[in-house]
Residue, then its C-alpha position, 0 to 999 in steps of 0.5 A: m805361084y811366084e814364077w813372075n817374081k823370079q822373072i822380075q828378079i832376073i830383070v832387076d839383077e840384070i839391070d844392076e849388072c848392066i849399069k855397073n858395066h855401062n852397058g846401056e844396050a842390054i837394059t832396054l825393055r826389048f832386050l830384057s823381055r826377049k831374054l825372058g821370052y815374053s812381049e814387052f807389054h806383058t813384061t812391063r805390066k808384070f814389072k809394075e804389078i810386082s814392083g809397084m812402079q813402071f820399068r822406065d822409072y825404076l831404071r832411071q832411078r837406079k841409074l841416078a843412084f849409081a851416078l850419085r855415088e860417083v858424083r859424091d866419091s870421085e873427081r870425074s867430070l859431071l859430063d863424063i858421069a852423065f854419059d856413062y849413065g846414059f844421059s846425052t847432055h850435062e843439062a839432061f843429067t842435071r835436070a834428072f838429078k835435081s828432079a830426083y834429089c832436089i839438088a843439082p849434082s854440082e851442089y851435091r858434090k860440094n855438100p853431100m847431104p842425105v838423099a833417098l836413093r832408089t835401092k835395089i828391089k828384091p821381088f823374089d825373097r824366099y823368106f819375105l814371100g814365106i816360101g822357106e828354104i829350098g834344100m839343105v847344104k852344110s855351111t863350112e863354119d861353126v859359130k865363133i864366140y869371142f869378146v871385143t871392145i868396140p870403139a866409140h862411134r855414132f849411130l844414125h837410126i830410126k827406132n820402134y818400141e813395138s816391133n818384134g824382129y826384122w820383118d815386123f819392124w819394117q811392117k810397122q815402119n812402112a805404116i809411118p810416113g817417111q819411115d818406110y823401108d825404101t825411104i830409110c834405106g835410100l837415105l842411109d845408102s847415100i851417106k858416105d863413110k859408114l863404118d860397116d860399109i865394105g866399099s861395094n858398088d852394089l847399091s842394094s840397101g845392105s852395105g853398112q846398114i844394120m839392125a840394132y837394139i837399145h836396152d830401154p825400160d820403156g821397150k818391149p821385152f824380147c826372148y832374153g827378158i830385156p826390154r828393148a827398142e828395135c832400131y835400124g841404121v848405120r854406125l858412123d865415125p864419132d866425129y861425124n857432123g853431117e846432116v841428120p834427116a828429120q825422121m832419124l835419130l843420132i846418138d853417141v855410143p861410148e867405147e864398150e865391151y861386147i860378146v860376139f856370136e858369129h857364123g861364117p858365110f852361108d847360102y841365104e836361100q838354103e841355110n838362113r833358117s838353120v843358121e839362125e837356129k844354130v846361132d840362137a842355140a849357141i847364145a842360149k847355151f853359152d856359159f859365162a862361168d869361165t869368164s870374168y863377164c856377164y851380160d850388161t842389161s843397163p839402160g842405153r846399152m846397144a846390141y847389134f845384128f849383122h846379116d850379110p850371107k856372103r860374110f856372116w850372121k853375127y849378134v853383138r851383145p853388150v857385156r860388163k866385168q863381173 
């Protein structure tokens, strides 16, 4: 049933690899359709059916997303960047850049404001499609539990009082103009110096972006009985003074203490559900009796959730001294 979602995922992955390697010859529709064994017409029709956009539009937007990061973070000439990403002239690059982001690359380099990048689509996500795990493997690390003090920072985010969990959060956000997944993740992707960004050149709407929960009396009670509002955003330096997109909020989070429940790297397709169950069980069974702490349920306290299968599954919950 989902065979074509798999095939389009192959194309999407290949596009990103070729853009990173500046291999323009390998990301033509002809090359990719032959690789799958289908006609160009059939491939492009299925690409639009599954992704919601034309192949050529997605390819152009992804090239511009990679190019924007180089404009922002490097001192390379704009002409060299233009050539690397398949633009024949400086003028052609400027026109495409300005059409996508409403600002010329030279001006953006001087003032890198948040813009909505085209993040990598994921047409074949087993959990989003409701397929579930494809088997079981045993990850190599158990759940580690430890206390940390997190320094003061700022949190740029959107917030939802009615959602319950990641998928429900985005279902509800997607119904709000300008707060949909693509727009929000694209804006957050374009922001430099996110505290949780690992510096990868994989523009996949993940690096540095996290779920968070704010204890809020007006929020929806969740499984631990604490009213909360669900959020999605990025942690930033406490001195961050960049532009705040109109649909987002920026708050100051003071230095506070937290307890962390962390599971190590795991196979997303084979272990995601079992790792979630394992971490939930560790949280439910944890006893503060031998510590000097307890959960802090004060209004305004933050909790964070990090989901990065290559590194960890991690819940960070606020605590206080008893």
